[in-house]
N, C-alpha and C positions, 0 to 999 in steps of 0.2 A: 327567375322566380325562386330557385333554390337559394341563391345568394341573399335575396331579400329576407327570406325566412330565417336564415342563419344570423343575419345582422339583427333582426328583431329579437331572436332568442338571446343573443349576446347582450343587447340593450336591457332586456328584462332581467338577465342574470346580474348585470352590473347594478341596476336599481335595487334589486333584492339584497345584494351584498351590502350596499350603503345603508339600506333600511335596517338590516339586521345589525350592522356595525353600530348604528346610532341607538340601539335599544339595549337595555339591561336585560340580557337573556336569563331567564330563570328556569332552571331545570333541576330535576332530582338526580344529582350526580353523586355517586358513592365513591369517595376517595379518601386517602390519608396523605398528610404531608410528611414524607419520610425524613427529609433533610433540608436544612437551610444553611448553606455555607456562604457567609458574607465577608468580604474583605473591603476595607476602606483605606486607600493609600493617601497619605497627607502630602499635599503639594505646597510648594513655596508661596503660591499666591493665595493660600488659605482655602483652597477648594479641596474636595475629596473625590478621588477617582474610585468609583464603586464597581465591584464585581459581586453580583448577588445570584448564586446558583441555587435554585429551588427544585427539589426532586419530589415528584408526586407518585403515589401508588394508587392506581385506579382499579376499582372493583366493578366498574361499569364503563360504558362508552361515554365519551364527552366530546364537545366541540372545541375546547380550548381552556385557557386559564387567564386570570387577570391579577394585576398587582397594583396597589396604590402606594405612592411615595409622597407622604405629607411633607410640606416645606413651609418655611416662613415667607412672608411677603417679599423680602429682599433677596430671595434665593430662586434659582432656576436650574434646569438640567441642560447639559451640553454633551456633545460627543456620544450620542445614544446609539447603542447597537444591541441586538437581541439574537441569541442563538438557541436552537432547540435540539434536543437529543431524545430519541426513543429507542425501543428495542430493535428497530430496524436499521438505524444509522448511529454513527459515533458522535454526531454533532455537526451542525451547519448553521450558517448565518441565515436569518429569515427576514423578509420584508413584510410578511403576512401578519402584521399586527397594527393595532390602532392605538394612538397616543393622544390623550386629551388633557388639557390643563384646566384646572378650576381654581377657586380662591384658596383651597386647602393644599393644592399641589398637583400631582400628575397621576393619571391612571393609564397603565398599559393593559391592552387586551390582545392576547396572542391567540390566533386562530390555528387550530391543528386538529385533525381527526384522530382521536385517541381511542384505542381499542380496549375492550374489557380485559381485566387481569394483565395490565401492562404498567411499565414505569415510564415516566416522562419528566425530563429535566429542562427547565428554561433558565437561561443565564442572561441577566440584564447587565449591560455595561453602560455607565453614564457618569458624568461629572457633576457634582453639586457645588455650585458657586457660593461664596460667602458662608462657608460652613464653619470657619474658625474666626474667632475674634482675637486680635492682638491688643494687649494692654502694655503699659510701660514695663512691667516686671515679668509678665507671663503671657503666653498665648493659651486660649481656652477652647476646647471642643466639648460641647454638651449635646449629645446626639442620641436619639432613640434609634439605635442601629438596627434593632429588630422591632418592628412595629407591634402594636397591640390591637390590631383590627383584623385578625385572621378568622376565616370561617371554620377552621379546624385547629386542634392542638397540633403542635409541632413535635414530632418524635425526637429529633436531635437537631441542635443548633450549635454552630460555631461561628462567632463573630470576631474579626480581627481588625485592629488598627495598626497600619504599617507606616513607619516613618522612614525618611530617606537614608538614615544611618543611625548610629548610636545617639541616644538622647540623655545627656546628663541632667539629673534632677527631674526625670519623668515621674509624675505621680498620676495615678488613675484610680477611679472608683466605678463600680458597676452597680446598677439598680435593677432588680428583677426578682427571680425566684431565690429564696434563701438557700436552696440546695445547689445553686449554680456555682461555677468555679471561675475565678479570675486569676490570670497570670500576667504579671508585668515584668518585662525584660528590658531595662534601660540600655544594656550593652548592645542588644540587637535592634533596639528601637521598635519594640513590638508589644502590643497588648492583645491578649487572647481571652475571650469569654466563651464558656461552653455550658450547655444545659440540656437535660433530657426531659421529655414529656412536658414541654413548655406550654402552658395554657395559652390559647389563642388570644385572650384579652389581657395577657400579662406583659409580654415584650421584654426587651433588655435595653437599658440605657447606659451609655458610657460617658463618663465625665472625667476629663483629663486636662492637666496643665503641664506646660513644657516651656523651654526658653523661646522667646519671640523670634530669635534669629532663624529658627527652623522654618518659619513662614515669613521671611523678611520681605517678600514682595506682596504681602497681604494689604489690600486697600481698606479692609474692614478693621479700622483702628479706633481705640478709645484712649484718650490721654489721661489715664489714671492708673493707679496700682490696683491689683485685683487678687493677688495670690492669697493674702490673709483672709479675704472674704470667702474665697472658695474653700480653703481649709476649714474655716469656721463653720461654713454651711455643711460640709461633709462630716465634720465631727458631730454636729448637731443631729444630722441624719443617722449617723452610726449609733449615737447615744439613744436616739429614739427607737432604732431598730433593736438595739440590745435590750432596752426596757420592754419593748413589745415582745421580744423573744422570752424574756424572763416572766413577763405577765402571762404569756401563752403557756409556758412550762408550769407555772403555778396553777393556772386554770385547768390545764390538762391533768395535773396531779389530783386536784379536787374532783374533777369529773371521773377519773379512774376510780377514786374512792367511792363516789356515788354509784358507779357502774358495778363495782364489786359488792357493795352493801345491798343494793337493790336485787342483784342476781342471787346473792346468798339468801336474802329474805324469801324470795320466790322459791328457791330450792328447798329451804327448810319447811316452808309452808306446804309444799307438795309432798315431801317424804314423811311429814308428820301428820298427814291426813288420817283422821280416824274413820273407821268403818261405820257408815250410816246407811240406812235403808237397805233395800234388796234389789238384786239385778236378775231379771228373768233370763232364761237361756235363749239363745238365738234360734230362729226357725229351723235351721239345718240340724240342730242338736235334738230336735223333738220328733216324736212319733206322730202319726196321724191321729187326730181327735175327731170322732164322728158325732159328738154331742154338741148341740147348739149352745153357744156361750150363755152365761147367766146375765149378761148385760146386752143392751140394745146395740144395733149395728154402729151407731155413731160413737158410743163409748168404746166399742170394740176397736174401731179405727184409732181413737185417741190413745188407748192403752198400747196398741201395737206400735204406733209411731212416736208416742210421747209429744205430740204436736196438736195444735188446734185442728178441728175437723175441716176438711176441704169440701169442694162442691160435690164430690161423689157421695160424701156422707149425707149431704142435704137431699140428694136424689134418693138415697136409701131411706131417708126419713119420710119422704113423700110416699114411697112404696109401703112403708109401715102404716101410714095413715090410710092408704087404700085398702090394705089388708084388714084394718080395724073398721072399715066402712065409714070413715070420717070424710074421705074425699072419693071422687070417682074419676078415673082416668080413661079417656076415650080417644081413639085415633081417628084421623080424618085426612083426606087428600087435598092438597092445594098446589096447583101448578106442577102436578106429577110428583110432588114430594109428600112424604108422610109427616104430619105434625100431630100434636096431642092437646086435648083440652082437659084441664084440671078443674073440676067443679067441687065446691064445698058442700058436702052433705050435712056435716055438723058445722053450723055457722060460727060456733065459738072459736074454731081454729083460725079464722080470719084475724081475730084480735089477739092471737096467741103471742105474736112478736112483731117488731117493726118490719122484719123481712116479709112475713106473711101479709101484713097490711099493704106493703108496697106491691107485692105480686098480685093480690086480688083487687085492690082498690086503685092503684096507680097504673099498673099494666093491664089489669083485667077490668071487668065491669062491676065488681063488687061481690059477685058470686062465683065467678070463674075467670080463668086466664088461659091463654094458649102459648105453646112453645114458639109459634110463629110470631106472635106479638113480642114475646120475650127476646127473640133473636134480633128484632128491630129496635129494641129499647137501648138508648144510650144516655148515660148520665152517671154522676157520682153517687147518687142516692142508693142505688141497689148495691153497689160495692160496699158502701159504708154500712148499710143494713146487714149485709151478709157478715161483715167483720164483727158487728155487734152480736149477731146470732152465734157465730163460732166462738167468740170470746166468752159469752154467757155460758155456753155449754161446757167450755174448758174450765170455767170457774165454778161449775155446779157442785153442790154438796156431794152428789153421788160419785163424781169423779175424784173428789178429795179423799174418799175412802180408799181408793186404789192408788192414786197418784197425787199425794199431798203437795200442795204448793210449798210448804215449809222445807221439804226435802229437795225439791227442784231449786228453790232459791238458795239453799245452803250449798248445793253442788255448784250452781252457777257462780255464786260468790267466791268460792274457792278457786274455780277456774279463772275468773276475772282477775283475782289478786295475783295469781301466778303469771298470767299473760301480761298484766300491767307492769309487774316487776321486770319481766323479760324486755318489754318495750322501753322502760326507763333505762335499764342496763345497756341495751343496744344503742339507744339515742345518746346516752352520756358518753359511750365509747366513741361514737362517730364524731361528736362535737370535740371530744378530747383529741382525736386525730387531726381535726381541722385547726385546733388551737396550737398544736405542736407535733411535729413528726419525730421528736426525740425518742418517744416511747412506742414507736410503731409496732415493733415485734411483741412487746409486752401486751399492748392493747389488742392486737389481732389474735394472738394465741390465747390470751386470757379471756377475751370475749367469746371466742369459739368454744372454749371449755365451759364457760358459764351457760351459753345457749344450749349446748348438748345436755348438760346436767339439768337445766331447767325443763327441757323437753321430756327427759326421763321422769323428772318429778311430776310434770303435768300428766303424763300417761299413768304414773302410779296413782296419782290422786283420782283420776277419772275411773280407774279400775277399782279403787277402794270404796268409792262412794256410789250409792244407788239412789234412785228417785222414787222407787216403788215401795209401798208398804208390803208386809208379808202377804196379806190378802191380795194385793195388787199383783205381786209376783206370781202367785198361784193362778189367778184368773188370766193374766197375760200369757202365761205358758199354754193355758187351755185355748186361748184365742189364736195363738200362733200355730198350735197343732191343728186347729180347725182350718186356718188359712192354708196350711201346708196340704191338708186333705183336698181343699178346693183347687189348689194349684196343680195337684197331681190327678185331677179328674180325668177319667178315661183309662186309668190304670187299674180300675176296679169297677164292679157293677154298682150303678147308682141305686138300683132297686134293693141291693143288699143293705144300703144305708137307711132307706125308708121309702114310703110311697110318695105319690105326687103331692099329697097334702103337706108332708114334712118338707119337701123341697120348696114349697111356697114360702115356708117360714125361713128357709135357708137363703133364698135369693136376695133379700135385702143386704145380707152380709157379703154376698158375692159382689153386689154393686159397690158397697163401701170399700171393698178390697181391690176394686178394679178388675174383677174376674167374671163379671156378669155374662159377657158374650161367650166366653169359654164354657161356662156352666150351662148356659142356655142351648148352645150347640149340641152338647152331649145329652141334654134332656130330650131334645128332639130326635136324637138317635135311639135312645133307650126306651122312651115312652111313646105310645101310639098317639096319633092325632086325636082319637076319641078320648083318651085320658087327658090330654092337654086341653081339649075343648071343654071338658067338665071343670077345669080349674080356673082360678082367678086370673091366670096368665092371659087366657083368651079374652076374659072380660074387659081388661084394660089395655089390650093390644100388644102385650109383651111377647106372647108366644107366636103371634101371627107374623112377626117380622124378625129379621136377623140383622146383625151388623149395625150400620148407621141408622136403620129405620126403627130399631127397638126403642122403647120409651127411655130406657136407661141412657143409651148413647145419645138419643135426640135431645133429651132434656139437659143432660150433662154438657153437651156441646153448646147449646143455646145459652144456658145459664152461665157457663164459664166465660163465653164471649162477652156477655153483658157485664158481669162483675169485674172482668179484667179491664174493659173499657172505662168503667167508672172509677177504677182505682189508680189509673195512670195519668200522667200529665207531662207536658214538655217543660224544660227549663230554659230561661233566657239568660243573656249575658255573654261575655267573651272570656276565654281563658288567658288572653293576653299574648304578648310576644316581645322579641327584642332584636336588635341588630345594630349595625353602624360601626364606625371606627376605621382606622387605616390598616391595611394588610392585604390579604389576597384570598383567592379561592378558585373555583372551577365552574364551568358552565357547559 
């Protein structure tokens, strides 16, 4: 019985192996290609004996590596052998690989358990038939010796073509990165090409001609002269490369000029910024202010943040309406949760804005609405209506007295110009580097200096320009001192500030500043239940609850959920992707 189970497990293992072998395994493997050392020995029959040693540095575990050797239709691989070397062994021959042929060539898939933070070297030995063509006057090898289909860039590459001995009249050209190095040694019969940081989609191509007697046994023969055609072709390629380099240098110089000019314009704009407007002090620099601001809670929030009012400001607005007896706020229970009903006492407030119309007529019954119904509401309309309400308030004439749009626009314009010049300067320098690496040091150090000076100019401009009027500066400092007092609640006696009636007027500001729960908690500590019961807090349910059950927290939560839902949307489409080519990788 035991033997039957073992046989069954072995069969399942073999089937799984062949299944996995036949699949393109896709895994998230973190690795680098440290070296690719390739040697091609020229044989008298026109074939190449290849030795390709590829060293990987793995930052994660992996199951193996693969390599694709693209060939022409009349070529094939012979004498194949694969060796592996890792941190545990010095190198050994392996049969644990899969080799498949396709129309484009061959694909090796070498299976090996690779550990995290380790080096792994695979060496492929094989012979490529019909690699060289013999003509009457020359023999030609035109070979992409390092492919251009790698999944990673190659840190270091050395590719060599070795002849059986000295080669008189040996000529060779290399195509690939312009910073690569080619060495041709006819006396030793050797061509060596090296490159660092070779892009995975670049590759290196060797094109060489030599006397046909070197490959005298080659069957791949064409009965015509070919030497002059090759030289003419390479001269044309060299001329095109030279023109391309010169064009790149010219483009790079122009772009460097654009980068410098744009950077200087931004720097000059920043450091020549004139003092405009006023800047109120930060809250930490101010003393406590115990006097209620001269502006309503919404405008107080706007002046403090210099932004459009948020949903807390609208909650404070409703509390102001309740204090003015224009609306009534009542709490009720539903499914063991506390909700609130807002009823219009002054019917004119329903038509006051698009937002109020939606709340009372769309969500409510025309005269009232509940936070329970508000929480369930989904749609863009409420979010859009709130944006209009906030925008109208931010553009109001009252706000312009303290925070004029003219000053805001002027400051924003200055900042935008400086940032635009920084972006243009940086973009121009990047494209200049892509056009030519000849000025790499000038571009890198020059652009770094420009960016540093531009940032300093931007900071100087921001500090120099204010967006508040003189009246706005004074009022904003009062507001921030008042907010600081509310933040420090509990460090002083609230009754020293005022009685419960005064704190009724203060509470909407606490709501707008997001400090309502903190203030309410301290109110319940320092004032008796009898005092609170006589106030309007108890009337609309604010003092009878704490935390999430308070009107402020409940309405703010329900309202924020609704306007957020209405203002968001999904996007469709795809960001795209790419791949393909011959080369190698890991899995």
